[in-house]
C-alpha positions in Angstrom: 7.1 -22.5 -10.7 5.7 -22.1 -14.2 7.6 -19.9 -16.7 5.6 -17.4 -18.7 6.7 -15.3 -21.7 6.4 -11.6 -22.2 4.8 -10.4 -25.4 6.2 -7.6 -27.6 3.8 -5.2 -25.9 5.2 -6.1 -22.4 2.3 -8.2 -21.4 2.4 -11.5 -19.5 -0.3 -14.0 -18.6 -0.7 -14.8 -14.9 -1.2 -18.6 -14.7 -4.8 -19.6 -13.8 -3.8 -21.4 -10.6 -2.2 -18.2 -9.3 -5.2 -16.1 -10.4 -7.5 -18.5 -8.5 -5.3 -18.7 -5.4 -5.1 -14.9 -5.0 -8.6 -14.1 -6.3 -7.3 -12.1 -9.3 -10.3 -11.2 -11.4 -10.4 -9.2 -14.7 -9.8 -5.6 -13.9 -7.9 -6.3 -10.6 -5.1 -3.7 -10.2 -1.6 -5.1 -9.7 1.3 -3.2 -8.2 4.8 -4.0 -9.3 7.5 -3.6 -6.6 11.2 -4.3 -6.6 12.7 -5.9 -3.5 16.3 -7.2 -3.2 16.7 -7.6 -7.0 13.3 -9.3 -7.4 10.1 -8.1 -9.0 7.0 -8.6 -6.9 3.5 -8.4 -8.3 1.0 -7.6 -5.6 -2.7 -7.8 -6.6 -4.7 -4.9 -5.0 -7.6 -7.0 -3.7 -10.1 -6.3 -0.9 -8.1 -8.7 1.3 -4.8 -6.8 0.6 -6.5 -3.4 1.4 -8.0 -4.9 4.6 -4.6 -6.1 5.7 -3.7 -2.4 6.4 -6.5 -1.8 8.9 -5.3 -0.5 12.2 -1.6 -0.1 11.3 -1.8 3.6 12.0 -4.0 3.3 15.1 -3.0 5.6 18.0 -2.0 4.1 21.2 -3.9 5.2 24.3 -2.6 8.6 25.6 -0.8 9.3 22.3 -1.6 12.5 20.4 -2.3 12.3 16.7 0.1 13.9 14.2 -2.6 16.4 13.3 -3.1 17.3 17.0 0.6 17.8 17.5 0.8 20.0 14.3 -2.1 22.1 15.5 -0.5 22.6 18.9 2.8 23.5 17.3 1.2 26.1 15.1 -0.7 27.6 18.1 2.6 27.8 20.0 4.3 29.5 17.0 1.4 32.0 16.7 1.6 32.8 20.4 5.3 33.3 20.2 5.0 35.6 17.2 2.3 37.7 18.9 4.7 38.0 21.8 
């Protein structure tokens, strides 16, 4: 753990070892999150984005949210038309 200091402009320097370990390059976006009283800095790298692949994948036989919405709207229209 290496302490860093915040400048008067609210800037901090991420230590070089951490930048290398997490592949943080100039221009890398970093998201600040709060969790259980802690501040978490999450670099938005290609690896981070790729980690979300497949988390919303449908299970076999399951309808998509869009398909359910379309069916609900069709049923509503049918009911209104009487």
